[in-house]
C-alpha positions as MATLAB code, in Angstrom:
seq = 'XXXXXXXXXXXXXXXXXXXXXXXXXXXXXXXXXXXXXXXXXXXXXXXXXXXXXXXXXXXXXXXXXXXXXXXXXXXXXXXXXXXXXXXXXXXXXXXXXXXXXXXXXXXXXXXXXXXXXXXXXXXXXXXXXXXXXXXXXXXXXXXXXXXXXXXXXXXXXXXXXXXXXXXXXXXXXXXXXXXXXXXXXXXXXXXXXXXXXXXXXXXXXXXXXXXXXXXXXXXXXXXXXXXXXXXXXXXXXXXXXXXXXXXXXXXXXXXXXXXXXXXXXXXXXXXXXXXXXXX';
ca = [
      -0.149   -0.131    0.070;
       2.850    2.331    0.699;
       3.774    1.867   -3.050;
       1.064    3.493   -5.010;
      -1.483    3.498   -2.301;
      -3.606    0.936   -3.725;
      -5.751   -2.041   -3.036;
      -3.321   -5.385   -2.743;
      -5.742   -7.976   -1.194;
      -9.234   -8.019    0.275;
     -10.638  -11.310    1.710;
     -13.775  -12.041    3.528;
     -14.369  -15.330    5.404;
     -10.659  -16.611    3.942;
     -12.124  -15.983    0.088;
     -10.118  -13.456   -1.643;
     -12.362  -11.241   -3.495;
      -9.673   -9.470   -5.362;
      -7.138  -11.019   -8.036;
      -4.039   -9.247   -6.389;
      -0.473   -9.838   -5.615;
       1.990  -10.909   -2.698;
       3.147   -8.373   -0.559;
       6.765   -8.890   -1.470;
       5.922   -8.928   -5.527;
       5.559   -6.086   -7.891;
       1.955   -4.946   -9.293;
       1.110   -5.765  -12.983;
      -1.517   -4.991  -15.067;
      -2.693   -2.222  -12.606;
      -3.971   -4.448  -10.131;
      -5.628   -2.334   -7.701;
      -3.729    0.874   -8.709;
      -4.950    4.376   -7.658;
      -5.440    6.184  -11.044;
      -4.942    9.876  -10.155;
      -4.585   12.810  -11.377;
      -6.420   11.017  -14.410;
      -7.729    7.653  -15.270;
      -7.145    5.639  -18.235;
      -5.756    7.202  -21.363;
      -4.624   10.842  -22.443;
      -3.793   10.919  -26.029;
      -0.120   12.005  -26.949;
       0.328   12.957  -23.157;
      -0.240   16.695  -24.348;
      -3.379   18.616  -23.501;
      -4.515   22.505  -22.831;
      -5.568   23.648  -19.565;
      -6.274   27.761  -18.828;
      -4.744   28.617  -22.211;
      -1.308   26.486  -21.428;
      -0.059   23.584  -23.007;
       1.324   20.661  -21.198;
       3.157   17.596  -22.194;
       3.342   14.202  -20.171;
       5.781   11.371  -20.437;
       4.162    8.863  -22.614;
       3.716    5.975  -20.528;
       1.953    3.934  -22.817;
       4.532    4.109  -25.653;
       3.134    1.325  -27.933;
       0.112    3.815  -28.277;
       1.851    7.207  -27.671;
      -0.192    7.868  -24.916;
       0.083    8.870  -21.068;
      -1.887    6.297  -19.093;
      -3.589    5.955  -15.497;
      -1.960    9.223  -13.816;
       1.033    9.913  -11.960;
       0.867    7.966   -8.586;
       1.045    4.415   -9.253;
       4.826    3.987   -8.334;
       5.035    7.032   -5.936;
       5.473    6.349   -2.296;
       2.325    6.988   -0.008;
       2.615    7.142    3.891;
       0.365    5.798    6.306;
      -1.634    8.702    8.047;
      -4.086    6.611   10.103;
      -4.180    3.060   11.193;
      -7.104    1.218   13.011;
      -8.191   -2.375   13.192;
     -10.837   -1.746   10.604;
      -9.524    1.226    8.485;
      -6.243    2.805    7.362;
      -5.700    5.902    5.820;
      -2.932    6.743    3.341;
      -1.650    9.998    2.085;
       0.350   11.284   -0.837;
       1.649   15.014   -1.896;
       1.343   14.906   -5.759;
       4.012   17.709   -6.353;
       4.237   19.736   -9.416;
       6.395   18.125  -12.365;
       6.839   18.331  -16.394;
       3.439   17.884  -17.670;
       1.736   18.629  -14.585;
       2.913   21.844  -12.705;
       0.336   21.489   -9.845;
       0.424   20.225   -6.572;
      -2.483   18.101   -4.963;
      -2.749   16.998   -1.540;
      -4.152   13.385   -1.938;
      -5.852   11.089    0.982;
      -7.314    7.680    0.753;
      -9.625    5.773    3.376;
      -9.724    2.208    3.399;
     -12.417    1.131    5.752;
     -14.168   -2.334    6.577;
     -17.645   -2.932    8.002;
     -20.276   -5.478    8.069;
     -21.335   -4.223    4.348;
     -17.569   -4.643    3.042;
     -15.103   -2.179    1.721;
     -15.272    1.443    1.351;
     -12.799    3.476   -0.247;
     -12.988    6.994    0.057;
     -10.655    9.273   -1.882;
     -10.091   13.285   -1.314;
      -7.996   15.497   -3.514;
      -7.137   19.021   -2.458;
      -5.608   21.280   -4.715;
      -2.635   23.451   -3.419;
      -2.023   26.608   -4.778;
      -3.684   27.052   -7.940;
      -6.658   25.449   -9.904;
      -6.031   22.370  -11.811;
      -7.448   19.607  -13.998;
      -8.125   16.429  -11.998;
      -9.924   12.899  -12.522;
      -9.777    9.999  -10.438;
     -10.152    6.287  -10.940;
      -9.412    3.054   -9.343;
      -8.327   -0.605  -10.793;
      -9.313   -3.609   -8.788;
      -9.770   -7.101  -10.340;
     -12.540   -8.628   -8.652;
     -12.668  -12.686   -8.600;
     -15.427  -15.038   -7.453;
     -13.177  -18.090   -7.466;
     -14.191  -19.351  -10.920;
     -11.341  -20.698  -13.291;
     -12.442  -17.936  -15.791;
     -14.920  -15.210  -15.927;
     -16.647  -16.845  -18.715;
     -19.765  -18.230  -16.351;
     -19.891  -15.449  -14.128;
     -23.479  -13.592  -14.444;
     -22.651   -9.798  -15.011;
     -25.086   -6.959  -14.514;
     -23.726   -3.371  -15.566;
     -26.212   -0.499  -15.274;
     -25.322    1.345  -18.251;
     -27.233    2.625  -20.925;
     -24.160    3.999  -23.098;
     -21.025    2.419  -24.164;
     -17.842    4.660  -24.863;
     -16.352    3.232  -28.011;
     -12.662    3.994  -28.809;
     -10.113    3.863  -31.491;
      -7.204    1.471  -31.925;
      -5.245    3.835  -29.453;
      -7.888    3.466  -27.041;
      -9.181    7.222  -27.160;
     -12.770    7.526  -27.239;
     -14.742    8.609  -30.240;
     -18.081    8.565  -29.125;
     -20.558    6.922  -26.732;
     -23.357    4.889  -28.176;
     -26.374    3.014  -26.480;
     -25.844   -0.313  -25.565;
     -29.252   -1.384  -26.979;
     -28.719   -4.387  -29.352;
     -25.122   -4.941  -28.827;
     -23.065   -7.609  -27.152;
     -22.267   -5.114  -24.322;
     -25.740   -4.454  -23.179;
     -25.760   -6.113  -19.512;
     -28.527   -4.138  -17.930;
     -29.964   -7.441  -17.198;
     -27.641  -10.208  -15.619;
     -26.011  -12.689  -18.032;
     -22.921  -14.579  -18.236;
     -20.149  -12.763  -19.569;
     -19.477  -15.800  -21.923;
     -16.923  -14.901  -24.694;
     -17.487  -11.279  -24.423;
     -14.201   -9.412  -24.674;
     -14.401   -6.156  -22.369;
     -11.959   -3.378  -22.678;
     -14.761   -0.660  -22.322;
     -15.939    2.224  -20.276;
     -19.723    2.576  -19.766;
     -21.580    5.802  -18.581;
     -25.359    7.155  -18.240;
     -25.243    4.793  -15.016;
     -28.619    3.794  -13.488;
     -28.518    4.469   -9.712;
     -30.397    3.448   -6.678;
     -32.078    5.814   -4.548;
     -29.073    6.293   -2.339;
     -27.263    7.299   -5.242;
     -25.130    4.382   -5.867;
     -24.436    2.727   -9.118;
     -23.823   -1.093   -8.460;
     -21.959   -3.398  -10.861;
     -23.183   -6.749  -10.197;
     -21.214  -10.049  -10.559;
     -22.790  -13.548   -9.346;
     -21.528  -17.347   -9.500;
     -23.967  -19.689   -7.986;
     -24.362  -18.569   -4.434;
     -21.311  -16.292   -4.353;
     -21.488  -12.672   -5.171;
     -19.868   -9.349   -5.396;
     -21.294   -5.885   -5.911;
     -18.749   -3.119   -6.754;
     -20.547    0.386   -5.836;
     -19.967    3.692   -6.547;
     -21.205    7.420   -5.572;
     -22.384    9.986   -7.995;
     -18.914   11.408   -8.304;
     -18.081    8.220  -10.384;
     -19.733    8.770  -13.792;
     -17.942    6.067  -15.616;
     -17.161    2.562  -15.144;
     -14.520    0.550  -17.219;
     -14.940   -3.232  -17.436;
     -11.734   -5.077  -18.189;
     -11.434   -9.026  -18.897;
      -7.678   -8.714  -19.052;
      -7.206  -10.238  -22.707;
      -4.706  -11.336  -23.554;
      -2.418  -10.306  -20.325;
      -1.105  -13.729  -18.746;
      -1.304  -12.758  -15.306;
      -5.073  -11.730  -15.337;
      -6.458  -13.122  -18.514;
      -9.928  -13.516  -18.070;
      -9.348  -15.552  -14.504;
     -10.909  -12.152  -13.181;
     -12.388   -8.840  -14.268;
     -11.348   -5.368  -13.424;
     -14.187   -3.156  -12.536;
     -12.776    0.614  -12.771;
     -14.810    3.077  -11.134;
     -13.809    6.751  -12.855;
     -14.976   10.300  -12.368;
     -14.471   10.934  -16.067;
     -13.625    9.073  -19.278;
     -10.591    8.531  -21.105;
      -8.893   11.760  -22.790;
     -10.918   13.990  -20.508;
      -7.794   16.375  -20.007;
      -7.881   17.060  -23.959;
     -11.679   16.961  -24.293;
     -13.008   18.306  -20.808;
     -15.969   15.612  -20.640;
     -16.438   15.469  -17.044;
     -13.417   17.038  -16.134;
     -13.080   18.198  -12.819;
     -11.463   21.999  -11.831;
      -9.756   21.500   -8.422;
     -10.097   24.779   -6.856;
      -7.460   25.499   -4.073;
      -8.744   24.621   -0.868;
     -11.848   23.125   -2.015;
     -11.579   19.498   -1.502;
     -13.094   16.800   -3.884;
     -14.108   13.392   -2.542;
     -15.387   10.306   -4.204;
     -16.430    7.067   -2.842;
     -16.462    3.406   -4.162;
     -16.626   -0.516   -2.596;
     -17.014   -3.826   -3.019;
     -19.603   -5.629   -1.058;
     -19.789   -9.307   -0.591;
     -23.260  -10.884   -1.155;
];
């Protein structure tokens, strides 16, 4: 957790709900990582904000993109620790391509209802562009995710080009990506963001996974307007043995498109909350 501030493991009654990694291993395939100050891809790593152009390092060189923010490999400190909760903090310092300072705080809290993850971001000094996401891979213990029944409460799918950059958002009606009613994942390859999320009376959107008597809900509050589903094809360490359910406040390329981009004002914290509930 000190490296990247992410979520490595989460088990209930001896059953692992995350496809994580051991304490002495390096994280691969983004498992459990924190995606700040932007989730997913940024085309060419280049964007304009308030009249100034910025260029970030291309951390996905094969497609010429900057991907998943700046904190995955940063040092985080444990600010608070109790039996049922831990708080980690990180100061994101100004750097080439992102000349802004953001104070970050993430609380991981356990209760009878599961795990709650609360992220708070505060700009220090000047207004800055911001987005947040998380990258947990969840598992119900099946050999593959193919037989797992999936429900995604989303009316629209974000389509992307060959570089993973959004082109448009279309209705899921009549497509293989319509999971508004629970059905097995089957052979569907998922590496897609969904939006127009249907929410419960409490404002939460819930992605549901079921296998026999086992189940997991990944829920997210109204700060998260998008969710990406990824079956890991063809990464050997996660390939269809688990599924990433990634809450995101904005879609890929938001620093360029402005879609759902947060203008983080100095001294005005932004908080977003998601969680995992075993059912």
